[in-house]
C-alpha positions in Angstrom: -42.2 112.0 -170.2 -42.5 115.5 -171.4 -45.3 115.7 -174.0 -45.1 119.1 -175.1 -42.0 121.7 -175.5 -42.1 125.2 -175.3 -39.8 126.9 -177.5 -38.9 130.4 -177.6 -37.2 133.8 -176.2 -37.6 135.2 -172.5 -41.3 135.4 -172.9 -41.1 131.8 -173.0 -38.4 131.4 -170.5 -40.2 133.0 -167.9 -43.2 131.6 -167.9 -44.3 130.5 -164.9 -46.5 127.6 -166.1 -45.7 124.5 -164.1 -47.3 121.3 -165.8 -45.6 117.8 -165.8 -46.2 117.2 -169.6 -44.1 120.5 -170.3 -40.6 121.2 -171.1 -39.3 124.6 -171.2 -37.1 125.6 -173.7 -36.9 129.4 -173.9 -34.0 131.5 -173.7 -33.9 135.3 -172.8 -32.9 137.5 -175.9 -32.9 134.7 -178.5 -33.6 135.6 -182.0 -34.7 133.3 -184.6 -31.3 133.0 -185.8 -30.4 132.0 -181.9 -33.2 129.4 -182.1 -32.5 127.9 -185.4 -28.4 127.3 -184.0 -29.9 125.3 -181.1 -32.9 123.9 -182.4 -31.0 120.2 -182.5 -31.8 120.1 -178.7 -35.3 119.3 -179.8 -34.7 116.7 -182.7 -35.0 113.4 -181.8 -36.9 114.5 -179.1 -40.3 111.8 -177.9 -42.3 114.9 -177.3 -45.3 115.2 -179.6 -46.1 118.9 -179.7 -44.5 122.0 -179.6 -45.4 125.6 -179.2 -43.3 127.8 -180.5 -42.9 131.8 -179.8 -40.3 134.3 -181.1 -39.9 137.2 -182.9 -39.7 140.5 -180.9 -36.1 140.2 -180.8 -35.2 139.7 -184.2 -37.2 143.3 -184.4 -35.4 144.9 -181.7 -31.9 143.7 -183.3 -33.0 145.2 -186.5 -33.3 142.1 -188.3 -34.9 142.6 -191.8 -38.5 140.8 -192.1 -37.3 138.6 -194.9 -34.5 137.7 -192.7 -36.9 136.7 -190.2 -39.3 135.3 -192.1 -36.7 133.0 -193.9 -35.7 131.9 -190.3 -39.1 131.3 -189.1 -39.4 128.9 -192.1 -36.4 126.9 -191.6 -37.6 126.3 -187.6 -40.9 125.2 -188.8 -39.4 122.8 -191.4 -37.4 121.2 -188.5 -40.3 121.3 -186.1 -42.2 119.3 -188.4 -40.1 116.7 -188.9 -39.5 116.5 -185.2 -43.3 116.9 -183.7 -46.8 115.5 -184.4 -48.5 119.0 -183.6 -46.8 122.2 -184.5 -48.1 125.6 -183.2 -47.1 129.0 -183.9 -47.6 131.9 -181.1 -48.3 135.3 -182.9 -45.4 137.8 -181.4 -46.5 140.2 -178.7 -46.5 144.2 -178.8 -44.5 145.9 -176.7 -45.6 149.0 -174.9 -45.4 152.5 -176.6 -43.4 152.0 -179.7 -45.6 152.5 -182.8 -42.7 151.8 -185.4 -41.8 148.6 -183.5 -45.8 147.3 -183.2 -45.8 147.9 -186.8 -43.1 145.8 -187.6 -44.7 143.6 -185.0 -48.1 143.1 -186.9 -46.2 142.7 -190.6 -44.3 139.7 -189.1 -47.4 138.3 -187.1 -48.9 138.6 -190.9 -45.9 136.6 -192.5 -46.1 133.7 -189.2 -49.5 133.3 -190.3 -48.9 132.7 -193.9 -46.0 130.5 -193.0 -48.4 128.5 -190.6 -51.2 128.0 -193.5 -48.2 127.2 -195.9 -46.9 124.3 -193.8 -50.1 123.2 -192.4 -49.2 124.1 -188.7 -51.4 125.6 -186.0 -51.4 129.5 -185.6 -52.4 131.1 -182.5 -53.1 134.9 -182.8 -52.9 135.9 -179.5 -51.5 139.5 -180.5 -55.1 141.2 -180.1 -55.4 140.2 -176.5 -52.6 142.0 -175.4 -53.2 145.4 -176.9 -54.5 148.5 -175.8 -56.7 151.1 -178.6 -53.4 152.4 -180.1 -52.2 148.7 -180.4 -49.4 148.6 -177.7 -49.0 146.5 -175.1 -51.8 146.9 -172.3 -49.5 148.5 -169.0 -51.4 146.0 -166.8 -49.9 142.7 -168.9 -46.0 144.0 -168.8 -43.3 144.3 -165.7 -41.2 146.7 -168.5 -42.9 147.6 -171.9 -41.8 144.3 -173.0 -42.1 141.2 -170.5 -45.3 139.8 -169.1 -46.7 140.7 -165.7 -48.3 137.6 -164.1 -51.5 139.0 -165.5 -50.2 139.0 -168.7 -49.0 135.4 -168.3 -52.7 134.3 -166.7 -53.9 135.7 -170.5 -51.1 133.7 -172.2 -51.3 130.5 -170.3 -55.5 130.3 -170.6 -54.4 130.2 -174.8 -51.5 127.9 -174.4 -53.9 125.7 -172.3 -56.2 125.6 -175.4 -53.3 123.6 -177.3 -52.6 120.6 -174.8 
């Protein structure tokens, strides 16, 4: 039986982390709205913990901050009912898109507030991936958004702290 679910978008789906205790439920392109629609897959799970990461697709699809936060809160409510331990990861920056990365930082502030208000874990990994201009470091990416093997090494080192 798996003990941990990774729930999220393409960053989660393409994560090369292999562990007998982890069930990867990432789907490329998913917004928080998509994840809320498919969250029934995790309800009734016998897993003890979930690590949730999503939000960049909300921004790229021009969701309002309010809509993303509302969806995040609903997802957290469902996760809390189904898991002993819920962890939220901050949204990662992307390369060379100042306006988008400002929105990423604002969303992360709200995700942190949601985590605090819901008494779930929040892991702020965003700074680990930023260059001096707060964009995604080129060496951590394959295409400006998705992670390279070096990027996944950093991400998985942090995820391992939650296991």
